[in-house]
C-alpha positions as CSV (number, residue, x, y, z in Angstrom):
1,M,-5.7,-14.1,-19.6
2,A,-7.5,-14.2,-16.3
3,P,-6.9,-12.2,-13.3
4,R,-6.5,-14.9,-11.1
5,S,-3.4,-15.4,-13.4
6,F,-1.8,-12.1,-12.9
7,L,-2.3,-12.3,-9.1
8,S,-0.5,-15.5,-8.9
9,A,2.1,-14.4,-11.0
10,Y,2.7,-11.9,-9.0
11,L,2.6,-13.0,-6.4
12,L,5.6,-15.9,-7.5
13,V,6.6,-13.2,-8.8
14,G,8.0,-11.7,-5.7
15,I,8.2,-15.0,-3.9
16,L,11.1,-15.5,-6.6
17,N,12.4,-11.9,-5.3
18,A,13.0,-12.1,-1.7
19,I,14.8,-15.4,-2.6
20,A,17.4,-13.3,-4.9
21,V,17.6,-10.7,-1.7
22,A,18.0,-13.2,1.0
23,T,21.2,-15.0,-1.0
24,E,22.3,-12.6,-2.6
25,N,21.9,-13.3,-6.2
26,A,21.4,-9.7,-7.6
27,P,20.6,-10.2,-11.5
28,A,17.8,-12.0,-10.0
29,V,16.8,-8.6,-7.8
30,T,17.2,-7.3,-10.9
31,L,15.0,-9.2,-13.3
32,T,12.5,-9.9,-11.0
33,K,11.9,-6.6,-8.9
34,P,10.9,-4.1,-11.6
35,L,7.8,-7.2,-13.1
36,L,6.1,-6.4,-9.1
37,M,3.9,-3.8,-9.9
38,P,2.8,-4.6,-14.3
39,L,1.0,-8.1,-13.2
40,L,-0.5,-6.7,-10.1
41,A,-1.5,-3.2,-12.2
42,L,-2.3,-6.2,-14.9
43,W,-4.9,-8.0,-12.5
44,L,-6.3,-4.4,-12.0
45,I,-6.6,-3.9,-15.5
46,A,-8.2,-7.6,-16.3
47,E,-10.3,-7.4,-12.8
48,Q,-12.3,-3.5,-13.9
49,R,-12.1,-4.6,-17.6
50,R,-14.2,-1.7,-19.1
51,H,-15.0,0.2,-15.4
52,W,-12.9,1.7,-14.0
53,P,-15.2,3.9,-10.4
54,T,-11.9,6.5,-9.1
55,P,-10.5,5.5,-6.6
56,Q,-10.3,2.2,-8.9
57,R,-8.0,4.8,-11.3
58,W,-5.7,6.4,-8.3
59,L,-5.4,2.9,-6.8
60,L,-3.4,1.6,-10.6
61,V,-1.2,5.3,-10.2
62,G,-0.6,4.7,-7.1
63,M,0.9,1.0,-8.6
64,G,2.8,3.3,-11.2
65,F,4.4,5.2,-8.8
66,A,5.1,2.4,-6.8
67,W,7.1,1.0,-10.1
68,L,9.0,3.5,-10.1
69,G,10.1,3.9,-6.5
70,D,11.6,0.8,-7.2
71,V,13.4,0.7,-10.2
72,L,14.8,4.2,-8.8
73,L,15.5,2.6,-5.5
74,M,18.2,-0.4,-7.3
75,G,19.9,1.9,-8.0
76,D,22.7,3.6,-5.5
77,G,24.1,6.5,-4.2
78,Q,21.6,8.7,-2.1
79,L,20.5,10.6,-5.3
80,F,18.6,7.5,-6.3
81,F,17.7,6.7,-2.4
82,A,15.5,10.2,-2.7
83,L,14.8,10.3,-5.7
84,G,13.1,6.7,-4.6
85,I,11.2,8.3,-2.1
86,A,9.6,10.8,-4.1
87,G,7.7,7.7,-6.0
88,F,6.9,5.7,-3.9
89,L,5.6,10.0,-1.7
90,G,3.7,8.9,-5.2
91,T,1.9,5.9,-4.5
92,Q,0.9,6.7,-1.0
93,V,-1.1,10.3,-2.3
94,S,-2.7,8.0,-5.2
95,Y,-3.5,5.9,-2.7
96,L,-4.7,8.3,0.2
97,L,-6.8,9.5,-2.4
98,A,-8.4,5.4,-3.9
99,F,-9.3,5.4,-0.5
100,T,-10.9,8.8,0.6
101,R,-12.7,9.2,-3.2
102,F,-14.4,5.9,-2.2
103,R,-18.1,6.1,-2.3
104,G,-19.2,3.8,0.0
105,L,-21.8,3.5,2.3
106,R,-23.2,2.7,5.9
107,F,-21.7,-1.0,6.8
108,R,-22.4,-2.3,10.9
109,R,-21.5,-5.8,10.5
110,N,-21.6,-6.2,7.9
111,I,-25.3,-4.6,7.0
112,A,-25.6,-2.1,5.0
113,A,-27.9,0.9,5.9
114,P,-28.0,1.8,1.8
115,H,-30.7,5.5,2.9
116,Q,-27.6,7.1,5.0
117,P,-24.3,9.0,4.6
118,P,-21.5,6.7,5.5
119,I,-18.6,7.0,8.1
120,G,-15.6,5.1,8.6
121,L,-13.9,3.8,11.6
122,V,-11.4,6.2,12.3
123,R,-14.2,9.9,11.4
124,R,-16.7,7.5,14.5
125,H,-13.4,7.6,16.5
126,P,-11.0,10.7,15.9
127,A,-8.6,9.1,18.9
128,L,-7.5,6.2,16.5
129,I,-5.4,8.3,14.5
130,A,-3.5,8.8,18.4
131,P,-1.7,4.9,18.0
132,F,-0.5,6.4,14.3
133,A,0.9,9.7,15.3
134,A,3.2,7.7,19.0
135,Y,4.4,5.4,15.7
136,L,5.2,7.8,13.7
137,V,7.4,9.8,16.0
138,L,8.8,7.2,17.1
139,L,10.5,6.2,13.4
140,A,11.6,9.8,13.1
141,V,12.5,9.6,16.4
142,A,14.8,6.8,16.3
143,I,16.7,7.4,12.3
144,W,16.5,11.2,13.2
145,P,20.8,10.6,14.8
146,T,21.6,9.4,11.3
147,A,19.2,10.5,8.3
148,G,21.4,13.2,7.5
149,G,19.9,15.7,4.3
150,L,17.5,13.0,4.0
151,R,15.2,13.3,7.0
152,L,12.1,16.5,6.1
153,P,11.9,14.4,3.4
154,V,11.8,10.9,5.2
155,V,9.6,12.9,7.6
156,V,7.0,13.8,5.0
157,Y,6.6,10.6,3.9
158,G,5.8,9.4,6.8
159,L,2.9,11.7,7.4
160,A,1.7,10.9,4.2
161,L,2.2,7.0,5.3
162,T,0.6,7.4,8.4
163,A,-2.3,9.4,6.3
164,M,-2.7,6.5,4.0
165,A,-3.0,3.8,6.4
166,L,-5.5,5.9,8.5
167,A,-7.6,6.0,5.6
168,A,-7.7,2.3,5.3
169,L,-9.1,1.5,8.5
170,N,-11.1,4.6,7.2
171,L,-12.7,2.3,5.2
172,V,-14.1,0.0,8.2
173,G,-18.2,1.2,8.3
174,R,-18.2,2.3,4.7
175,M,-17.5,-1.3,2.9
176,P,-17.9,-5.0,4.4
177,Q,-15.6,-5.5,7.0
178,A,-13.4,-8.7,5.4
179,P,-12.4,-6.4,2.2
180,A,-11.9,-3.3,4.3
181,W,-9.9,-4.8,6.8
182,V,-8.8,-7.1,3.9
183,A,-7.0,-3.1,2.8
184,F,-6.5,-2.3,5.8
185,G,-4.8,-4.9,7.0
186,G,-1.9,-4.4,3.4
187,A,-1.7,-0.4,5.1
188,V,-0.2,-2.1,8.1
189,V,1.7,-4.7,6.6
190,F,3.0,-1.6,4.0
191,V,4.3,0.3,6.6
192,L,5.8,-2.3,7.5
193,S,7.7,-3.0,5.4
194,D,8.7,1.0,4.6
195,S,9.1,1.2,8.3
196,L,12.4,-1.3,7.3
197,I,14.0,0.3,4.9
198,A,13.8,3.5,7.4
199,M,15.3,1.7,9.6
200,T,18.4,0.1,7.8
201,S,19.2,2.5,5.8
202,L,18.7,5.8,7.7
203,G,18.4,4.4,10.9
204,P,20.6,2.4,13.3
205,W,19.5,-1.0,12.3
206,P,22.0,-3.2,10.4
207,E,21.3,-3.8,6.7
208,G,21.6,-7.5,5.5
209,P,20.2,-10.4,3.1
210,Q,17.6,-11.5,5.5
211,I,16.2,-7.9,6.1
212,G,15.8,-7.1,2.4
213,A,14.0,-9.8,2.0
214,A,11.8,-9.2,4.8
215,V,11.2,-5.7,3.0
216,M,9.8,-7.5,-0.3
217,V,7.8,-9.7,1.5
218,T,6.1,-7.1,3.5
219,Y,5.5,-5.5,-0.1
220,V,4.8,-7.8,-2.3
221,V,2.1,-9.4,0.3
222,G,0.8,-5.5,1.3
223,Q,0.5,-3.6,-2.0
224,G,-1.3,-7.2,-2.5
225,L,-4.1,-7.1,-0.2
226,I,-4.1,-3.5,-0.7
227,A,-5.8,-4.1,-4.5
228,V,-7.2,-6.5,-3.5
229,G,-9.4,-5.8,-0.6
230,L,-9.8,-2.0,-1.9
231,V,-11.5,-3.9,-5.5
232,T,-13.5,-6.7,-3.6
233,G,-14.4,-3.6,-1.3
234,S,-15.8,-1.8,-4.6
235,R,-17.4,-4.8,-6.8
236,A,-19.5,-6.0,-3.3
237,V,-21.8,-2.0,-2.7
238,D,-22.0,-1.3,-6.3
239,E,-23.4,-4.5,-6.1
240,L,-25.8,-3.7,-2.7
241,R,-26.1,-0.3,-4.3
242,I,-27.6,-1.7,-7.8
243,S,-30.4,-4.0,-6.5
244,T,-31.8,-1.2,-3.8
245,R,-31.5,0.4,-7.5
246,A,-33.8,-2.3,-8.8
């Protein structure tokens, strides 16, 4: 089966899941949500075949943790919510490792300098950390009065989520700009999805089917962009590295 078919199936199931959440169709949610990460993982497996660099391995591990988090968050009660957070913490750490273990080249305006050490955008401009840190603090302040016993786990998860997004931004300059920004865009959308969960499940915003659908749309888009950006950028760098050796 062609990789594109798995990616199309992933997007279709994501759309169906968002519709099911918006219409409060519980059986359809139960059917579609556990299929999301396996379909994206099958796309990754079909794309990589026998070639598995370290970043793609961690990407696949992260998808596995995300599937575990998806299933656990379908349960009721604070225990399932905490276990779901733990599952997605594994996802964020895995994606962080995928981004930081990426052996890039130095790119400037999509022009590679293979014989110069790769330097990412965040490393060149550490001040970019500030808005991410500010966002995390504001989110923590917003949910702190109502998070109860989940305050510390949520803060730990938020730190991992922020670090993942910064690591994605640091791909810019280490791979061609288009896939680097795609991966970073996916990370930002993933942050938005988790922020919506935090503000409704633990914070002051009321829960509702529309918010739930927005959570799933941003989640599906974010995961897809992260995967496509990293895989596409990695392939471009590998091909350029091979061509410079020839």
